C-alpha positions in Angstrom: -39.7 -9.4 48.9 -40.9 -5.9 49.9 -44.0 -4.8 51.8 -46.6 -2.5 50.3 -46.0 0.3 52.8 -42.3 0.6 51.8 -43.0 0.2 48.1 -45.6 3.0 48.2 -43.2 5.3 50.1 -40.4 4.6 47.5 -42.7 5.3 44.6 -44.0 8.5 46.1 -40.4 9.7 46.8 -39.4 8.9 43.2 -42.2 11.1 41.9 -41.3 14.2 43.9 -39.5 15.5 40.8 -42.8 15.6 38.9 -42.7 12.3 37.1 -45.9 11.1 35.4 -45.3 7.5 36.4 -43.0 5.5 38.7 -42.3 1.7 38.7 -40.3 -0.4 41.1 -38.8 -3.7 40.0 -37.3 -6.0 42.6 -35.5 -9.3 41.9 -34.0 -12.3 43.6 -32.3 -14.7 41.2 -30.3 -17.9 41.8 -28.6 -19.7 39.0 -26.4 -22.7 38.4 -24.0 -23.4 35.5 -22.0 -26.6 34.9 -19.7 -27.8 32.1 -18.4 -31.2 31.2 -15.6 -31.7 28.7 -15.0 -35.3 27.7 -17.1 -36.4 30.6 -15.0 -34.5 33.2 -16.2 -31.4 35.2 -14.4 -28.3 33.8 -16.5 -25.4 35.1 -19.1 -24.9 37.9 -20.6 -21.6 38.6 -23.7 -19.6 39.3 -24.7 -17.2 42.0 -27.3 -15.0 43.5 -28.5 -11.7 41.9 -30.5 -9.5 44.3 -31.5 -5.9 43.7 -34.1 -3.4 42.6 -34.6 -0.8 39.8 -36.7 2.3 39.6 -38.1 3.7 36.4 -39.7 7.2 36.0 -41.6 8.4 33.0 -41.8 12.1 32.1 -44.1 11.9 29.1 -42.1 9.5 27.0 -38.7 10.4 28.5 -37.3 7.6 30.7 -35.1 7.9 33.8 -33.8 4.6 35.2 -31.5 3.7 38.1 -30.9 0.6 40.2 -29.2 -0.7 43.3 -28.3 -3.9 45.1 -29.0 -2.2 48.4 -32.6 -3.2 49.0 -32.7 -2.0 52.6 -35.4 0.6 53.3 -32.8 3.3 53.4 -31.1 2.0 50.3 -34.4 2.2 48.4 -35.2 5.7 49.7 -31.8 6.8 48.5 -32.4 5.3 45.1 -35.8 7.1 44.9 -34.1 10.4 45.7 -31.5 9.8 43.1 -34.0 9.2 40.3 -36.2 12.1 41.4 -33.3 14.5 41.1 -32.1 13.1 37.8 -34.4 15.4 35.8 -33.1 18.5 37.4 -35.1 19.5 40.4 -38.4 19.2 42.1 -41.8 20.0 40.5 -45.4 19.9 41.2 -46.8 16.5 42.3 -50.4 15.5 42.1 -52.3 13.8 45.0 -51.6 10.4 43.4 -47.9 10.9 43.9 -47.9 11.7 47.6 -48.1 8.1 49.0 -50.9 6.0 50.4 -51.2 3.8 47.2 -54.0 1.2 47.3 -52.2 -1.6 45.4 -54.3 -4.0 43.4 -52.6 -7.4 43.6 -52.5 -9.1 40.2 -53.9 -12.6 40.6 -52.2 -14.3 37.7 -52.3 -18.0 37.9 -48.8 -19.5 37.1 -48.7 -21.0 33.6 -46.4 -23.7 34.8 -45.1 -24.8 38.3 -41.9 -26.8 38.4 -42.4 -30.3 39.7 -38.7 -31.0 40.3 -37.4 -27.6 41.3 -33.7 -27.0 40.6 -33.1 -25.6 44.1 -34.3 -28.9 45.5 -31.9 -31.0 43.4 -28.2 -31.3 44.2 -25.2 -30.9 41.9 -24.6 -34.6 41.8 -28.0 -35.3 40.3 -27.4 -32.6 37.7 -24.0 -33.9 36.8 -25.6 -37.4 36.4 -28.0 -35.9 33.8 -25.1 -34.3 32.0 -23.1 -37.6 31.9 -26.1 -39.3 30.3 -26.0 -36.6 27.6 -22.3 -37.2 27.1 -22.9 -40.9 26.8 -25.5 -40.2 24.0 -22.8 -38.5 21.9 -19.4 -39.9 22.8 -18.1 -42.6 20.4 -21.1 -42.2 18.1 -19.7 -42.6 14.5 -16.7 -40.3 14.1 -17.4 -38.2 17.3 -14.1 -37.5 19.1 -14.9 -34.6 21.5 -18.1 -33.8 23.5 -18.9 -30.7 25.5 -22.0 -30.6 27.7 -23.3 -27.5 29.4 -26.1 -27.2 31.9 -28.0 -24.1 33.1 -30.8 -23.6 35.6 -32.1 -20.2 36.7 -34.8 -19.3 39.2 -36.0 -15.7 39.3 -38.5 -14.2 41.8 -39.7 -10.7 40.8 -42.0 -8.0 42.2 -43.3 -5.2 40.1 -45.2 -2.3 41.8 -46.1 1.0 40.2 -47.8 4.4 40.8 -50.9 3.2 39.1 -51.4 0.7 41.9 -50.2 -2.4 40.1 -48.7 -5.1 42.4 -47.5 -8.2 40.6 -45.3 -11.0 41.8 -43.9 -13.9 39.8 -41.5 -16.8 40.0 -39.8 -18.0 36.8 -37.8 -21.3 36.4 -35.7 -22.1 33.4 -33.7 -25.3 32.7 -31.5 -26.0 29.7 -28.8 -28.5 28.5 -26.6 -28.0 25.4 -24.3 -30.5 23.7 -21.6 -29.8 21.2 -20.1 -32.8 19.5 -17.1 -32.7 17.2 -16.7 -35.5 14.6 -13.3 -36.0 13.0 -11.9 -38.2 10.2 -8.4 -37.4 9.3 -8.3 -33.7 8.3 -12.1 -33.5 8.1 -13.8 -31.9 11.1 -17.5 -31.0 11.8 -19.4 -29.8 14.8 -23.0 -30.7 15.7 -24.9 -28.7 18.3 -28.2 -29.2 20.0 -29.5 -27.1 23.0 -33.1 -27.6 24.1 -34.6 -25.9 27.2 -37.9 -25.1 28.9 -39.5 -22.9 31.5 -39.7 -26.0 33.7 -37.8 -27.8 36.4 -35.7 -31.0 35.9 -38.8 -32.9 34.9 -38.0 -31.4 31.5 -35.5 -34.2 31.0 -38.3 -36.8 31.3 -39.7 -35.4 28.0 -36.4 -34.7 26.4 -33.9 -37.3 27.8 -30.3 -36.2 28.0 -29.2 -39.1 25.8 -31.4 -37.8 23.1 -29.8 -34.3 23.3 -26.3 -35.9 23.0 -27.4 -38.2 20.2 -28.8 -35.4 18.1 -25.6 -33.3 18.3 -23.6 -36.4 17.3 -26.0 -37.1 14.4 -25.6 -33.6 12.9 -21.8 -33.8 13.2 -21.6 -37.2 11.6 -24.1 -36.3 8.8 -22.0 -33.3 7.8 -18.5 -34.7 8.2 -18.1 -36.1 4.6 -20.4 -33.6 2.9 -19.4 -31.8 -0.3 -19.6 -28.0 -0.6 -22.9 -26.3 -1.2 -23.5 -24.6 -4.6 -23.8 -20.8 -4.8 -26.7 -18.9 -6.4 -30.4 -18.1 -6.1 -32.3 -21.3 -5.4 -35.6 -22.4 -3.8 -35.0 -23.5 -0.2 -37.0 -25.6 2.2 -36.1 -24.6 5.8 -36.7 -27.1 8.6 -38.9 -26.6 11.6 -37.8 -25.8 15.2 -34.7 -23.6 15.1 -35.3 -22.8 11.5 -37.5 -20.1 12.9 -34.4 -18.1 13.9 -34.5 -16.3 10.5 -38.0 -15.0 11.2 -37.0 -14.1 14.8 -33.9 -12.1 13.8 -34.8 -10.7 10.4 -38.5 -10.0 11.0 -39.3 -10.3 14.7 -37.0 -7.5 15.9 -38.5 -5.0 13.5 -42.0 -5.9 14.8 -41.0 -4.7 18.3 -41.9 -1.1 19.2 -38.3 -0.5 20.2 -37.7 -0.3 16.4 -41.2 0.9 15.3 -41.1 4.0 17.7 -37.9 5.2 16.1 -39.1 4.6 12.5 -36.3 2.1 12.3 -38.6 -0.6 11.0 -39.7 -1.2 7.4 -43.1 -2.2 8.9 -43.6 1.0 11.0 -46.4 2.4 8.9 -47.8 -0.7 7.4 -50.4 -1.9 9.9 -53.3 -3.6 8.2 -51.4 -4.1 5.0 -50.3 -7.4 3.4 -46.6 -7.9 4.2 -46.3 -11.7 3.7 -47.6 -14.5 1.5 -51.2 -15.5 2.5 -49.9 -18.8 3.8 -48.1 -17.0 6.6 -49.5 -16.4 10.1 -47.0 -15.4 12.7 -47.5 -15.3 16.4 -45.6 -14.1 19.5 -47.0 -16.0 22.5 -46.1 -15.6 26.2 -48.8 -18.0 27.3 -47.4 -21.4 26.3 -47.2 -23.4 29.6 -43.6 -24.5 30.4 -42.1 -22.9 27.3 -38.7 -21.3 27.3 -40.3 -17.9 26.4 -43.2 -18.2 28.8 -44.3 -15.0 30.5 -47.0 -15.4 33.2 -46.4 -11.7 34.0 -44.1 -9.5 32.0 -41.5 -7.2 33.7 -44.0 -4.3 33.7 -46.5 -6.3 35.7 -48.9 -7.1 32.8 -50.1 -10.7 32.2 -48.5 -12.3 29.1 -50.6 -12.6 26.0 -50.9 -14.4 22.7 -50.2 -11.8 20.1 -51.0 -12.4 16.4 -48.4 -10.4 14.5 -49.3 -11.5 11.0 -52.6 -13.1 10.0 -52.8 -14.8 6.6 -50.1 -12.3 5.3 -51.6 -9.2 6.9 -49.8 -7.2 9.6 -52.1 -7.2 12.7 -50.0 -6.1 15.7 -46.6 -5.2 17.0 -45.0 -6.3 20.2 -45.6 -3.4 22.5 -44.3 -2.3 26.0 -45.5 0.7 28.0 -43.1 3.2 26.4 -43.9 1.8 23.0 -47.6 2.3 23.7 -47.0 5.9 24.6 -44.9 6.6 21.6 -46.8 4.7 18.9 -50.4 4.5 20.2 -50.5 0.7 19.8 -52.0 -1.3 22.7 -49.6 -3.0 25.1 -49.2 -6.7 24.6 -47.5 -7.9 27.7 -44.1 -7.8 26.0 -42.1 -5.6 28.4 -39.1 -7.7 29.3 -35.6 -7.2 30.9 -32.7 -9.4 31.7 -32.5 -8.3 35.3 -33.0 -5.3 37.6 -30.0 -3.5 36.0 -32.0 -2.9 32.8 -35.2 -0.9 32.1 -37.8 -3.0 30.3 -38.4 -2.8 26.5 -40.6 -4.6 24.0 -39.2 -8.0 23.4 -40.1 -11.4 21.9 -41.3 -14.3 23.9 -42.2 -17.5 21.9 -42.2 -16.2 18.3 -43.1 -18.5 15.4 -44.7 -19.0 12.1 -47.9 -21.0 12.7 -48.9 -24.3 11.1 -50.0 -24.4 7.5 -51.7 -27.0 5.3 -48.7 -28.7 3.6 -46.5 -31.5 4.7 -42.7 -31.4 4.7 -42.6 -34.0 1.9 -45.1 -32.1 -0.3 -42.8 -29.0 0.0 -39.7 -31.0 -0.9 -41.3 -32.9 -3.7 -42.2 -29.6 -5.4 -38.6 -28.6 -5.7 -36.7 -29.8 -8.8 -33.3 -28.2 -7.8 -32.8 -26.5 -4.5 -31.6 -26.8 -0.9 -33.0 -28.4 2.2 -31.8 -26.4 5.2 -32.7 -29.0 7.9 -30.9 -27.2 10.8 -30.0 -23.6 11.0 -27.0 -22.1 12.7 -26.1 -18.6 13.8 -25.8 -15.5 11.7 -26.0 -11.7 11.6 -28.8 -9.2 10.8 -28.8 -5.5 9.9 -31.1 -3.8 12.4 -34.1 -2.0 10.8 -33.7 -3.4 7.3 -33.9 -7.1 8.1 -31.0 -8.0 5.8 -29.4 -11.2 7.1 -26.7 -13.8 6.5 -27.2 -17.2 8.3 -25.1 -20.3 8.3 -26.9 -23.6 7.8 -25.7 -26.2 10.3 -27.2 -29.2 8.4 -28.0 -28.9 4.7 -28.8 -31.3 1.8 -29.3 -30.9 -1.9 -32.8 -31.4 -3.3 -32.9 -33.1 -6.7 -36.1 -33.8 -8.6 -38.2 -33.5 -5.5 -36.0 -35.8 -3.3 -33.4 -35.2 -0.6 -30.0 -36.0 -2.0 -26.4 -35.6 -0.8 -25.4 -33.6 2.3 -23.8 -30.2 1.9 -21.3 -28.2 4.0 -20.5 -24.5 4.0 -24.1 -23.4 3.1 -25.4 -20.0 4.1 -28.6 -18.2 3.4 -28.4 -14.5 2.4 -31.6 -12.5 2.2 -34.0 -9.9 3.5 -36.7 -10.8 6.1 -39.4 -8.5 4.7 -38.8 -9.8 1.1 -38.7 -13.5 2.2 -42.1 -13.1 3.9 -43.5 -12.5 0.4 -41.5 -15.4 -1.1 -42.8 -18.0 1.3 -45.0 -20.2 -0.9 -45.7 -23.2 1.3 -46.0 -23.8 5.0 -46.3 -27.3 6.5 -48.1 -28.4 9.7 -45.3 -29.6 11.8 -44.7 -26.6 14.1 -41.9 -27.0 16.6 -40.0 -24.6 18.8 -36.3 -24.1 19.4 -34.6 -22.3 22.3 -32.1 -19.5 22.3 -30.9 -16.3 24.1 -31.9 -13.1 22.5 -29.9 -9.9 23.0 -31.3 -6.4 22.7 -31.6 -3.1 24.5 -32.9 -4.7 27.7 -30.3 -7.5 27.9 -30.2 -11.2 27.1 -33.5 -13.1 27.5 -34.7 -16.7 26.9 -36.9 -16.8 23.8 -38.3 -19.5 21.7 -38.1 -19.4 17.9 -40.0 -21.7 15.7 -41.9 -22.7 12.6 -43.1 -25.7 10.6 -41.1 -26.6 7.5 -41.5 -23.7 5.0 -40.7 -23.3 1.3 -39.2 -20.1 0.1 -39.3 -19.7 -3.7 -35.9 -18.1 -3.9 -33.0 -17.2 -1.6 -29.4 -16.4 -2.3 -27.4 -19.5 -1.1 -23.8 -18.8 -0.2 -21.4 -21.7 -1.1 -18.9 -22.5 -3.8 -19.6 -21.3 -7.3 
């Protein structure tokens, strides 16, 4: 994308204002988006994003600027802009005067797309979408089906004043289906949206028909459900996207973007027990072909498998470069950004509660009267505290240790830190779900996940 001589010159110019550190991030991204409504093409989009960003550190103070003019002069102008942003020139050490000897990071790709999206035409992609539509349309009471397709290919270069030179190519592919079931005045929506850090070979493992059928199954299962009861009850939460609660209510307050501001209830609890002993939680950037895969993070560091909680004890935060400077905790390859218009920050990758020793059935059989939240929906979280309110997309009553009637309108209201202590059982059926996570450095593909878990008590929102 850029040669070493130009990168070294730009980094040197950027540091003429006295910065301790300079980093250049260049990006070339191509994306495709398609939408089918009732089997007909309604939207087709995408485009090319090409540009570069420069970040300077003065101690822990950050100056960041970006441009879509990546000509040599455009990058020199950008370097001059950020160098002047602090208010004038200062003394620069020898390491900031050019002539960098870059060390190329030899990071083997965790996954290489076999059917690259750029080598596949729109007709073939639409054919996959129509297969998903066929898996949902006309199933039971399903009346309306929407199918969305996304692929994204991002090439990045990270070079910095410490001599790091890292390049990476990322590929993401995803399909989502929304199915609406209707019977008279009753109406329910089912949604399913798997994806991966893979090419179109992903649909060999997860056939489009299966994606459509799962969305339809959820909509039909909930269509004639009665309303959920309200009150404090034991809850079994399903695997896969059930991990969204841990991600939102606990994961964000384990990122140093929160810890460095003392905006996390866990900021000063390293080495302490913060969860039930059955809980081990991990943030992993090294799962080949996963939606949250990070061969190299956006600061040029290889991705890592980070154990956040081990048998209930807090072991690590998710740490980027600035987070390391501010907190003293070691970097974990967690510096991520949506694109070149954002400076990186500590962000989740594939974040999940690890396998335990129970089975889903053993967890359910131990509940006399409670709720089975098979599929979670969206919700809201209060930053820093971890207080949350999440809708349940697919819920059932548990009576005398058995799954009973379906329930609509269920929500879970709680606190992430407290719920970690109230997890009393973890099954061994770990599965990951995919989503887009928004934070200070933009919207990023992240996996959430867990096995089935049993929480001894959560406030269930429903009808009293």
